[in-house]
N, C-alpha and C positions, 0 to 999 in steps of 0.2 A: 854393234859388232866391231870386232877388231879388223884391222887392215893387215894383209900378209904379203910378204915377198914370196911369190909362188915359184921362184927359181930355187929356193933353198928349203931343205927339210925342216919342218917345225918340231919343236920339243914335244908336241902332243899328237904326233902323226898316228899313233896307235890307240888314241883315246876317243871316247864319245865327245861330241862337240868339236873335235878337231878332225884328224884324218879319217876316223871311222864314219864321220858324217859328210865327208867330201871337202872339208875345210883344211886343205893342205897348204903348207908354207910356213915360213918363219914370221912370227908376229912382229910388226913394226911398231916402234914407240913414236908417238907424235913428237915432232921437233918443237911445235908451239901449240898452245891451247888458249883460246880466247872465249870468255863467257861475258857477253854484253847484255845489259838490261837497257832497253830502249823505250821511248815514250810512244804516245799516240798523238797524231797530228791534230786531232779534233777536240780532245778533252784531256783533263788531268787524269793520271792513273791512280788507282787505289791499290793498297797493299794486296799481294797474293795471300790467300789464307794459308796458314801453316798446314802442311801435309797435302797441299794441292798436288795432284798427279796429272801430268800432261805428256802427250806423245806427239811426235811429228815424224813424217816419213811413213813407209809401209813395208814391214818385214816380209809381207806376202804379196808384193806388188805384181809379180809375174802371174800368180794365180788370180788375184783380185782384179787386175786390169786397172784402167785409169779412173774408176768411179770413186775411189777413196778420196774424201775431202779432208780438210784439216791435215794435209800432208805436204810439208814444204822442206824437203831435204834435197840438196843438190851438190854437185861437184864443180870445182873451178880450179884456177891456178893463181898463186900469189903473184903480184906484180903485173898482172894483165887485166886491169879493170874493165877494158873494153871487150874482153873475151866473154862470150855468153855462158851463163851458168847452164848446167846440163844434168840430166839423170843418167848420163853415160860416163864411163871412166875417161878422164882427160889425159892427153899426152901433152905435158907442159914443156915450154921452152927451157933450155938449159939454164940452171941457176934459180928456177922458180920451184916452189913447193906445190905439191898436190894438196888441195883443200877440200875437206868435207864440211858442208855447212848445213846446220839444222836450225830453222826458225820456227818457234812454237806459236800456237794460237794465243791471242792475248785479249780476248773478250770472254769474260766469265759469266755464267748464268746465275751465280750466287746461290745455287741450289745445293751444292755439295762440293766436296773436294775430289770426287772421282765419279765415273760412270762405268757401266758394264763394258763398254768398248774403249774406255779411257779417252774418248773424243767428244761425246755429245754435250758435256758440261762446259766446254770451251770452244770457241770458234775464232776465225780470223776476221779482222776488220774488212770492210768493203775495200776492194783493191783500187777503186777509183777515188773514193772520198776519204778513206782512212777511218770512217766512223764505225763504231761497234753497232751490231744489229740491236733493234729494240729489245729490251728485256735483258741485256747484258751490260756488264761494266768493264771499262778498260783496266787492265792490270799491266805491270811491266812486261814488255815483249822480250823474251829471252832468245838470243841468237848464240849458238855454239859453233865455233870454227876450230876444226882440228887440221893441222898442217903437217905434212910429212915430206921427208926426203925419200924419194923412191928410186929404185934402179931405172935406167933408161928403158923405153919401150913398154910393151904390154906385159909388165912384170909383177903386177899386184892385183889383189882382189879382196873384197870383204868376205867375212863369214856370212853364211845364210843357212836357212833350212835346206835340206838336200834337194827338194823339188823346186827351189827358187834359183838354182844354178849359179849362185854367186854373182848375180847380175847387180850392177851398180844401182839400179832403180830400187832395190830392196833396202837401201841404207835407211836407217831410222835412229831416232834419239828418244830417250825416256828421261823425264825429270820429275823429281818429287821435292817440293819446297820444304826443306828442313831448316831454313834460316830462322834464327831467333827473331821474334817480332820487332825488337828495337832495330836490328840490322835491316830488316825489310822496310821499316819506316824511314830509315836513312836513305835507302835506295830510292824510295818513292819521292822523298823530299828533293833529292839530287836531280831526279828526272824532271819533276814538275817545276823546278826553278831553273832548268836549262843548264845546269852545271855538268862538268865532266868530273866524276869522282873515281 
């Protein structure tokens, strides 16, 4: 979903998906975008299969409640590493950017490139050991960070389904691997040899 300055009228104020669905405000363009592929602390990663589809976060978190697993999307501020990550909108110190972070599951069941809910074919490693569950294979761990200059105060909100009330907890990210196989092999080799590429 896009992030909006809710103090300004958006170009889509009279259109579905925008104002007609309660998503009012001017769409903000990220100041920075980072896509990082990370490794697994316990094992070498294998290439993601082409067309693998994965999701993190929960677009319907208000309705679903906290039971959704495989959902790691959070908000934070740049330049404040000690600040706790949150599922609430942050009010960042002057000069820092508001950041949306989505970390994707990185243990694949090798059974297919998608599942009905886009979640059960992949899972997260054990939070304590970093090991992938039995029957799964470690693949590169994708983390997306979107950073924004926002107006001061409670001036921004993400788009959401109308019944989700534009709550920060509904932030979510989708990814489909369309990387050519040679490029994915380069990513895997870089990760497994401990290089920064």
